N, C-alpha and C positions, 0 to 999 in steps of 0.2 A: 135349588142347584142340584145337578146330578153328580155322579161320582167323578167324572172327568173335570168338571168345573171346580169342584171342591179341592181335588188334589192339585190342580193348577194353582189355585189361590194359596194353598198351604205351601207349596214348593216355592212360590214367589215370596211369600212371607218369610220362609226360612232363609232365602238368599239375603234379603235385606237385614234380617236380624243378626245372622252370623258373620256376614262379610262386609257390612257397611255400618255407618253410624246413624242411619235413618230408617228405623223399623217402620213398617207400613200397617201393622196390625197390633192390637193389644194382646197380651197373653190370654186374657179371658176369651176374646174373640177367636184366637187361634185354637184354644182348647175346645171351645164349642164346635168349631168346624171339624176338628179331629174326631170329636165324639159323633157328629153327624155322619162322617165318612165311615166310622167304625160300625155304626148301626146299619148303614147301607151295604157295606161289604167289609167284614172284619179281616178278610184275606187280601185286601187291595195291596198292590205292589208298593204303594206309598209307605206302608208300615214296615217295609224291609230296609228303610234308610233312616239315618239320623242326620241332624245338622243340615248343612247346605252343600250342594255339589260344589266342588272346588275347581276353578278353571284358572289357575295361576301358574306362572312359569317356575316359581320356586316351590315345588311340591315336596312334601314329606309323606312317605307311605308309612303309616303307623305299624310298628311291629305287632302290637296288640291293639285292636280297634278301641277307640274311645267311645263307648256306647252310652246312650242316655239311660233313663230309668223310668219306671212307671210313675204315674201321677195320681193323686187323690185330692179331690176338692171338698169332699164331704166325709163325715165319719162312716157312712155306709160303705163308701168306696174303700176306705182304709180297712174296715172290718173284713171286706171280701178278700183283700190281700192277706191278712192274718189267717183267715180260714183256709185259704188255698195253701199257704205255707205249712200250717198245722205242725208247728214245732214248739210245743209248750216248754217253758223253762229256759229257753235260750236267751242270750244277751243281745242287745241291740246297741250299736254305736250311733249316737244322735248328734247331728251337727247342723249348722245353718246351710241353707242353699244360697250361696252367694251369687248375686246378680252381676257377674263380670263376664270376662271372655275366657273360656276354658282353654288351658294350655298344658303342655307337657315338656319337661326338661329331661333329655336323655343323657346319661352318664355312662361312659365306658372306661374301665381302668381308672376310675376316680376323676376323670376329666369330662367337662361339659362337651357333648358332641353337637347338640343343637337344641333350639327352643322352637316349638311348633304349636299352632292352633289346632283345635279339634277338627275343623272343616266338616266333612261329611261323616266323620268317625273312622274312615279308612284312610283318607288322604287329607292332610292338613297343609297349612301354609308355613313355610320356614320363616320364622321371625327372630332368628338368632341375634339380629342386630340389637334387640331390646336388652340383652344381657349386659351390654356395656353401660347402660344407664340405670338399670333397676338393681338396687343393692340386695334385694331379697333373693335374686338368682345367683347362686354361687358358681364360680368358674371351676371349682373342684370340690370333692367330698372325700372324707377319710374313713367313713364307716362301711364302705363297700367298694370293692374293685370289680364287681360283676357288672353285667349289662343291665342297668335298671333305668326306670323312668320315675321322675317325681312329678306328680300331677297336681294341678290346682287351678286357681282363677287369678287372672290379671284384673285389677280393679283400681279405681280412684277412691281414696277414703273420703268419708263424709266431711272431715275437717280440712280437706285439701285447700291450699292457698292458690291453686291453679284457677284461672278465670274460666269458668265453665260456660259463661255467656247464657246462663239460664237453661242450657240443655242438661239432660240427665247425665249422671256420673258415668254410666255404662257407655252411652253414646260418645262422650268425650274420650273415654279410655280407648275405644275402638278407633276413633279418629287419630289419636296420638300414635297408636301402634302402626297404623297404615300410612303414616307420614313418610314422604320420600325425602324430605329435607327438614332443617330446623328441628332436629330430634331431641334437643336438650331437655325439652319439657317432659320427656319420658321419665325423668327422675321423679316425677310426682306419682307415677304408677307403682303399685305394689303387687307382689306375687304371694298369694297365700296358699299353702299346701294342705292337701288332705289325703294323699294316697301315694303308696310306693307300688310300682308295677314292674314285672320282669323277674329276674333271677334273685329271689330272696327266700328266706325260710321263716318269715314272720307270719304267725298263724292268725293273729287277731287284727282287725282293722284299727282298733284303738291303739294297739302297739305300733302300728305303722306311723300314726300321728305322733305318738310319744317318741319314737326313734328320731323323727324329723325334728321335733321340738328339742330333744336333747343334743342335737347336732347343729343348733343355731338357726334353724329355718323358722320363718314366720308361718305359723300353723293356725288352723281353724280352732275355734272353741268347740269342745266336745264333751259328752258325758256317756257313760255306759249304763243302760237301764234294762230291766227285764220284765216289768209288769205293765199291763195296760193302764193302770192308774198312774204310775210314774210317768209314762209317756204322755198321757193326757195332761198331767200337771205341768210337764215341761212345755207342751205346746201352748197352754194358756199363758204361762209365764213368758213365752216367746212373743205372743200377741200383745201382752200388756207392757212388757219391759224390755226383753232382750233385743228385739229388732230395732228399738230406739237406742239402746245402749251400745250395741255393736258399731264399730266404726266403718263397717262395710255395708252396702245396701244388700238386702236379702229378699228373696221371693219365696220363702217357705223354709221348711226344715227337711232333713233327709234321715230316714231310718235305714240302717244297713245291718244285716245279720253279721254279728261281730266275728264269728268263727268262719274264716274264709274257706275252710275245707268243706263247708256245706254249700258253697255258692253254685258249683256246677250242677249238683243234684237238684237244687231249687230251680235253677234256670231250665232244666230239662222238663219241668212240669208245664212249661208254656211252649206252644208251637211257634209263635211269632218271636223272632230273635233280633229285632231291630233295637232292643234295649235290654238291659239286665233286669232281672226280677227279684234278685236278692236284696235290692234296696228300693225304697219308695220315697218319692217327694210329696210332702203334704203341703198343698198350696194355701196361702192365707186369703181371706176376703180382699177384694180390691179396695184400695184407698181412694177416697174422694173428698171433695170440698165444695161448698157453695160459693158462687161468685156472681157478679152482675154483668150482663151482656152490654157491650159498648157499641158493637157494629158487626157486620158480616163482610168479609173480604171474598169476592168471587174471582177465582183463578181459572184461566182458560187452559184446557188440556190439549194434547196433540190431536185428539179426535174432535175438538171443538166443544166438548162438554164443559159447562161451568161448574167448578167444584167449590162449594161454599166452605169458608173457614171462619169460625166464631172468634171474635176479638173480645176479650173480657178483662175485668179488673184482675191484676196479677194475684196469683195464689201460689203457695208452695206445697207440693206433694212429693213425698219420697226424695227430698233433697234437691228438687229441681223447681225453678221459678217458671210458672206457666202463665201465659196470657193469650194463647191461641189453641184451638182444638178443631179437628176436622168435623164437619157436619155431613160429609159424604155426598149428598146430592140435593137437588131442588125439592124432590118429593119429601125428604126427611125434614127440611126446613118448614114445609107446609104442615107436616104432622106435628112438629114441635110447636107450631104457631108462635114463632118468635117475634119479639118486638124489643127495641132498645129499652134497657132498664130491667128486663126480666131476670129473675133469679135462676141461674143454671146450676145443676149438680154435675160437676166434672169429675170423672174418674181417670186414674192413670194406673191401670192394672199392671202390677208387677214392674213398674218403672219403665214402661215403653210409651207408645204414642197415646196422648190424652184424647178423650172423646167426651162429648156431651151426652150424658146418660138420660137426663130428663130436664124439662122446663118446669120448675116448681111454681112458676107464676101462672101456668096454664089453667089451673082450676079457678082462677079469679076472672077468667074471660067468658065464663058461661058457655063455652063451646063455640063462641063466635070467632071467625077467622079474622085476625087483626094484623097479620104480618105485612109490614110495609117495607121490608128489607130485600125484596126480590127485584132484581134489575129488569128493565124493559128493553135494554140494548146491551150489546157486547161491551164489557169494560175496556177492551183493547182497541177495537176498531169502530165501535158504535153501530155495528150492523144489527139487523133484526134478529131476535131470538126466536127459536121454535122449540116446542116441547117434543121430546123424544124419549119415551119410556119414563124413567125416574129423573131424567136430566133436562136442563135447558141447554140448547146448543146454538152456537154462533153459525149463521147461515153463509158467512163469507169465507170461502175456501182459501182466500189470499190474506186472511187476517194475520198480522205480523206475529201475534203470540202463538197461533196454531203452527205457523211455519217454523218458528224458533223451537217450539216444544218437539216438533217432529225431528228436527236436527239433533237436539239434545238426546232424544230417545234413541235415535239410530246410533249415535256415537257410543252410548252405553251398551246397546244390544250387540254391536259389532266388535266390542271389546277393544276399542281404540284407546291406546295408552297415551298419556301426556297431553290430553285435551280436556281441560277443566270447563265446567259450565260457564264460569265467568268469561273465559276466553271466547267461547262460542257467542256469548251475548255481545262481546266487544266487536267481533267480526261481523255479526249481524247488523249491529248499529252502524258500523263503518261501511255497510252495504258491500262487503266482500263476499258474503254468502247469503243466499235467500232460500235455497233448496238443498236437500241432502247431496244432490249431484254436484253442487258447487264446491263441496269440500274436496272432492277428488280432482278438481281442476285448478286448485290453488297452486301457485308457484312461490318460490322463495321470495322473489322480488315483490310479490303482492303483500307480504307481511312486513317488509322493511318500513320503519318509520311509525308503525302503530304502537301506541303506548303499551308498555309491558312486554313487548316482543324484542328480546335481544337475540343475538346470533344463536345461542344455545337453545333457547326456547323455540325459535323458528325451525331449527333442524329437528328437534324432538317432535314438534307438531307434524311436520311434513313426513317424517319417518313413520309416525303412528298411523297416519292416514294411509300411507303406501302399503303398510303391512296388512291392512284390512281390505285391500282392493281385490284380493283373490279369495274365493271361497266356493264350496260346492253349492249346487242348486238347492239342495235340502237345507243347508245352513242359511242361505239367503232367505228362502221362503219362511223358515221358522222365526226370522227376525222382523217380519213385516208387521207384527203386532196383531195378527188375526187371533181372536179368542180361542184358547185351548190348542192352538197349532204349534207343535214342537217337532223336533226331528224324528223322534220315535213314532209319533202319531202319523206323520207324513208317510213314513216307510210302511207302516201298517196298512195305510190306505193305498199303497202301491204308487205313491208319488215320489219319483226319484229325479225328475227333470222338470224344466220350466214348461215343456210341452205337456207333460203329465198333468201339471198344475192347471194349465190353461184348458185342457180337455176334460178335467175331472167333473163328473156330473152325478155322483152318487149321494142321495139325500137320506140314506139309511141311518147315518150316524150324525150326531150333533156337530162333530168337527167338520164333516163334509158339508153340512148346511152352512156352517160359518164361512167356509172357503167360498162357496157359491155366493153367499150374501156379500162377502167382501169384494168379489169380482164384479158384482152388479153395479158397484159404484165407479163411475168413469174416472173419478179423481184418484182412486186407488190404483187403477190400471195405469194411469199416467205416472204415478209414483214409482211403480214397478218398472215401467218402461225407462224412466230416467235412471234408475239404479243399474239396469242392464246395459246402459250406455257407458257406464264407468266401472262396473264390477266385472272382473274376469271370472267366469264360471269354470271351475276346475272339474275335470272328469274324475269320477271316483269309481274304481273298479270294485264292485261288490263280489265277495266270495262267500261261499257257504262255510259255516263253521262246524266243527265236529261236535261241539257241545260246550258245556260250561264246567269250569274247574274252580273250586273254592280252596281256601287255605286256612289252616289253624296252627297256632304255635309258632315256633321260631324255625325259619328255614336256613339253609347253608349260605344263602346270598341275600342281599338286601331285597326287600319286598318288590321294589320296582323292577329289579333284574329278573326275578322269578316270573313276574307278570309278562315281561317281554318274552321270556322263554315260552310261556304258555301260548301267547299270541303267535309266536314264530312257528309253533307246531300245529297251528290251525284251530286252536281252541280259543275260547273267550273266558275272561276272568269274571267270577261272581264274588262280590264281597259278602254275600249272605248265603245261607243254606236254604234252598227251595227245592221243590220237586223237579225243577229243570236242571239242577246240577247233576253232572254225571260222575265226577270224581272229587274227593276231598283229600288234599295233601296235608300230611301231618308228620310230626316227629315220631309218634308211636301209635300204631294202629290199635293198640290195646288201651289207649288213653281214655279218660273219662270226662273230657271237657264237654261243655254244653253243645258245641258244634258236632263233636264226634257222636254223642248220644243221639242227637237229632238225625245225623246222617245215617246212623244204623237203622233208626225207625223208618226212614224213607228209602232204605235199600241202596244208598249211594256207595259206590266203590271207594274203599280207603286205600291210599297209597302213601308210602313214606316219601319224603323229599328226595332222598338218595335214589330210590327206585325210579322216580319220575325223571330226575335229572340225567340218569344214565340211559333213558329210553330214546 
């Protein structure tokens, strides 16, 4: 994979991890991909972001970004971090890395203002509704009247009585938080705190936790240690005992320099600022178990590829009951040489999607190929299968499953609200829709009488479809599912209209090659033609921008309002400090935050908020 392919895969994995309850990649796979990209290009723009891009109507612009931290999977990686910090004799606050959903509670004058997810670190989702159900989130505090944030993780405890239906605790937690109705089950979710951010004078990280603890908050377990041997002993104790004893799922431990007056200086030693460097997550080895293969379920994708899923005897890893795991593709099934009854080793790295790491019966087959679980025809329409790269593909473009998956994909990509996958399957089975185009031709009376469709649901469905019927040409093209093709990449290639797309013929870039290859398939052209019959293409007036402006510290207005001011003046907002940034807005140009230090190194102009707002 090249840089573009890796960053595309990583960003897609981030989306599913942070904003859905269905991750598509294990943590170990994700970490390995990140490391590959770092080796190819350590300055890639991917490393300037955290979390997942947020595209939600109820946005919260974080006053102080919720950044992630560095990771270490080996003792060598951890030692590199200690050597770069080079601060002998300091204390470290040690705590578990809880596998939940990162969230922040903002309090002003002692009253809860909102609860928000981390999102991409700069913009999160407003989930204030959860405070009505989760006892750990207090509606008011009495230890501070300042503007502060209490940060932590939302999670389902290991001993929950909530029916998880065999899914991981984290996935269930995310699903509960994203519910639009029947929210009473949120009472099973807990909020555990580990940090106070904003206006405070607490010098040590451990004292922040202690303050929260003394004021009745549910806080993480923590210790303060200062020698390598103590930290090593703590980590071994974590692996052997603590991660089992704690009532929350964890995926490692976090070391944080306890004295927060050292944080900015430590951060300034790194150029990349997509995460903090004064703390480090030490990741544990993946958990796995042996089980026996029962069968393989072959699922048809929207491209017609058959995706194999291993069905095995149920096992329990990390608090979740598992009986299925992806096998990725036909080629992988051949390599694993699978047969019914084989002993599989299944891993579930850091409590995300399980995968089959190895076939432990392989060695008993003397290298002979014995797999008899590969289909000879499409499991949906019985059509002939053809080999295409690492996949088997259905040769029937009118296969019901291909058509249905194309519709489901488009609804997700177009951001159509109020349309569940089950609803689309019902409409497909009722022969109300067969192609994406049919969605936009549906009328109210077409849905009357269909099971599960009351007046309210019909209205919501029609409204959701209608809202997605207008978009720019670039938005439409970026949603066709062409590998690596996103809005930014289209604009970089000079593709701003449908005509630009149809006439594009530059094979110098992989993305361009993908576009040309996609256009060579007559079925794809027909798909685009059908969409253009029902989608209103909006004209977008492109204007040159003066440059990029970033922000640090607290401004005189909410972050959202300042960004609007930046845009109205012909500038564009940047959430990170890069060489492309022209101006950094701050409270005090003499300040010593990591952003200010980096801006000075790059020669970026520093302006106070007051100076900028008056201009």
